[in-house]
Residue frames as a rotation matrix with the C-alpha (Angstrom) as fourth column:
MET 1
0.369 0.610 -0.701 -119.92
-0.300 0.793 0.531 139.83
0.880 0.014 0.475 -32.22
LYS 2
-0.049 -0.339 0.940 -119.79
-0.998 -0.018 -0.058 138.59
0.037 -0.941 -0.337 -28.64
HIS 3
-0.046 -0.071 -0.996 -118.75
-0.227 0.972 -0.058 135.04
0.973 0.224 -0.060 -27.89
ASP 4
0.806 0.341 0.484 -119.62
-0.548 0.122 0.827 133.20
0.223 -0.932 0.286 -24.68
HIS 5
0.455 -0.719 0.526 -116.64
-0.144 0.524 0.840 130.91
-0.879 -0.458 0.135 -25.14
PHE 6
0.511 -0.412 -0.754 -113.90
-0.840 -0.055 -0.539 130.03
0.181 0.909 -0.374 -27.58
VAL 7
0.876 -0.210 0.434 -112.69
0.048 0.934 0.355 126.43
-0.480 -0.291 0.828 -27.88
VAL 8
0.275 -0.883 -0.380 -108.93
-0.905 -0.371 0.207 126.50
-0.324 0.287 -0.902 -28.40
GLN 9
-0.679 -0.530 -0.508 -108.41
-0.645 0.761 0.069 122.74
0.350 0.375 -0.858 -28.44
SER 10
0.407 0.774 0.486 -110.71
-0.855 0.510 -0.096 119.75
-0.322 -0.376 0.869 -28.37
PRO 11
-0.624 -0.755 0.200 -108.89
-0.643 0.642 0.418 116.40
-0.444 0.132 -0.886 -28.36
ASP 12
-0.401 0.421 -0.814 -110.08
-0.667 0.474 0.574 113.54
0.628 0.773 0.091 -30.60
LYS 13
-0.415 0.201 -0.887 -110.40
0.520 0.853 -0.050 111.25
0.747 -0.482 -0.458 -27.57
PRO 14
0.733 0.663 -0.154 -112.28
0.481 -0.344 0.807 112.10
0.482 -0.665 -0.570 -24.36
ALA 15
0.254 -0.643 0.723 -110.40
-0.380 -0.753 -0.537 114.90
0.889 -0.139 -0.436 -22.62
GLN 16
0.114 -0.340 -0.934 -108.20
0.766 0.628 -0.135 113.90
0.633 -0.700 0.332 -19.69
GLN 17
-0.600 -0.325 -0.731 -107.85
0.709 -0.640 -0.297 117.49
-0.371 -0.696 0.615 -18.49
LEU 18
0.501 0.732 0.462 -109.85
0.826 -0.564 -0.002 120.71
0.259 0.382 -0.887 -18.63
LEU 19
-0.608 -0.702 -0.372 -108.10
0.750 -0.661 0.023 124.04
-0.262 -0.265 0.928 -18.96
LEU 20
0.519 0.823 0.231 -110.36
0.849 -0.528 -0.028 127.09
0.099 0.211 -0.972 -18.60
LEU 21
-0.691 -0.718 0.084 -109.05
0.715 -0.696 -0.060 130.57
0.101 0.019 0.995 -19.38
PHE 22
0.494 0.827 -0.270 -110.80
0.853 -0.521 -0.034 133.69
-0.169 -0.214 -0.962 -18.09
HIS 23
-0.241 -0.567 0.788 -109.99
0.720 -0.649 -0.247 137.13
0.651 0.508 0.564 -19.49
GLY 24
-0.558 -0.036 -0.829 -109.90
0.695 -0.566 -0.443 140.47
-0.453 -0.823 0.341 -17.72
VAL 25
0.393 0.732 -0.556 -111.76
0.342 -0.678 -0.651 143.72
-0.854 0.065 -0.516 -18.23
GLY 26
0.340 -0.168 -0.925 -111.58
-0.674 -0.730 -0.115 144.97
-0.656 0.663 -0.361 -21.80
ASP 27
-0.775 -0.600 -0.201 -110.52
-0.584 0.557 0.591 141.65
-0.243 0.575 -0.782 -23.33
ASN 28
0.353 0.909 -0.220 -112.54
-0.931 0.317 -0.183 138.85
-0.096 0.269 0.958 -24.91
PRO 29
0.555 -0.084 0.828 -112.45
-0.221 0.944 0.244 135.05
-0.802 -0.318 0.505 -25.18
VAL 30
0.946 -0.206 0.249 -111.14
0.308 0.337 -0.890 135.02
0.100 0.919 0.382 -28.74
ALA 31
0.504 -0.799 0.328 -108.15
-0.590 -0.595 -0.545 137.18
0.631 0.081 -0.772 -27.80
MET 32
0.236 -0.388 0.891 -107.41
-0.871 0.322 0.371 134.82
-0.431 -0.863 -0.263 -24.90
GLY 33
0.967 0.169 0.190 -107.33
-0.065 0.887 -0.458 131.98
-0.246 0.430 0.868 -27.41
GLU 34
0.527 -0.845 -0.089 -103.80
-0.366 -0.132 -0.921 133.02
0.767 0.518 -0.379 -28.34
ILE 35
-0.194 -0.563 0.803 -102.68
-0.977 0.035 -0.211 132.33
0.091 -0.826 -0.557 -24.79
GLY 36
0.530 0.490 0.692 -104.57
-0.554 0.818 -0.155 129.04
-0.642 -0.301 0.705 -24.87
SER 37
0.928 -0.209 -0.307 -102.64
-0.178 0.475 -0.862 128.04
0.326 0.855 0.404 -27.98
TRP 38
-0.061 -0.969 0.237 -99.43
-0.816 -0.089 -0.571 128.26
0.575 -0.228 -0.786 -25.91
PHE 39
-0.232 0.037 0.972 -100.83
-0.846 0.486 -0.220 125.71
-0.480 -0.873 -0.082 -23.43
ALA 40
0.699 0.687 -0.200 -102.39
-0.690 0.574 -0.441 123.35
-0.189 0.446 0.875 -25.99
PRO 41
0.356 -0.590 -0.725 -99.14
-0.426 0.588 -0.688 121.61
0.832 0.554 -0.042 -27.07
LEU 42
-0.649 -0.627 0.431 -98.14
-0.639 0.141 -0.756 121.14
0.413 -0.766 -0.492 -23.42
PHE 43
-0.542 0.585 0.604 -101.47
-0.357 0.491 -0.795 119.47
-0.761 -0.646 -0.057 -22.62
PRO 44
-0.856 0.120 -0.502 -102.42
-0.488 0.129 0.863 117.52
0.168 0.984 -0.052 -25.78
ASP 45
-0.678 0.630 -0.380 -105.16
0.579 0.775 0.252 115.55
0.453 -0.050 -0.890 -23.99
ALA 46
-0.649 0.389 -0.654 -106.83
0.448 -0.499 -0.742 118.67
-0.614 -0.775 0.150 -22.56
LEU 47
0.230 0.745 0.626 -109.96
0.917 -0.382 0.118 120.48
0.327 0.547 -0.771 -23.60
VAL 48
-0.695 -0.533 -0.484 -108.83
0.641 -0.763 -0.080 124.12
-0.326 -0.366 0.872 -23.64
VAL 49
0.154 0.849 0.506 -111.60
0.888 -0.344 0.305 126.74
0.433 0.402 -0.807 -23.54
SER 50
-0.949 -0.312 0.046 -111.50
0.277 -0.893 -0.355 130.50
0.152 -0.325 0.934 -23.14
VAL 51
-0.136 0.951 -0.276 -114.63
0.985 0.160 0.068 131.60
0.109 -0.263 -0.959 -21.26
ARG 52
-0.254 0.143 0.956 -116.31
0.187 -0.963 0.194 134.99
0.949 0.228 0.218 -21.41
TRP 53
-0.616 0.047 -0.786 -116.41
0.782 -0.081 -0.618 136.74
-0.093 -0.996 0.013 -18.06
ARG 54
0.213 0.826 0.522 -119.57
0.824 -0.439 0.359 138.83
0.525 0.353 -0.774 -17.96
GLY 55
0.637 -0.027 -0.770 -118.07
0.595 -0.618 0.514 141.14
-0.490 -0.786 -0.378 -15.34
ALA 56
-0.450 -0.891 0.069 -115.59
0.692 -0.299 0.657 142.34
-0.564 0.343 0.751 -17.95
GLU 57
-0.189 0.467 0.864 -118.32
0.877 -0.316 0.362 144.33
0.442 0.826 -0.350 -19.70
ARG 58
0.304 0.316 -0.899 -118.23
0.802 -0.594 0.062 147.20
-0.514 -0.740 -0.434 -17.23
C-alpha cells in the first residue's frame, strides 16, 4: 500500500510549527515516521508529517 503522507504528530491545539520530512529513494513515508517520532517530543506544538516524494519511485 502506498501512502501519500504519514502524520506523525498532530497537536490538540492549532499547530505553532510545521515539520515536513521527505524520504529518499527506496524509502517511504511510514518508515520516515520513526525519525519524526524523535522530533515530536522536542516540538510538542508542531504538526509533524512525513511526505511521499514521487521521485523516489524510480
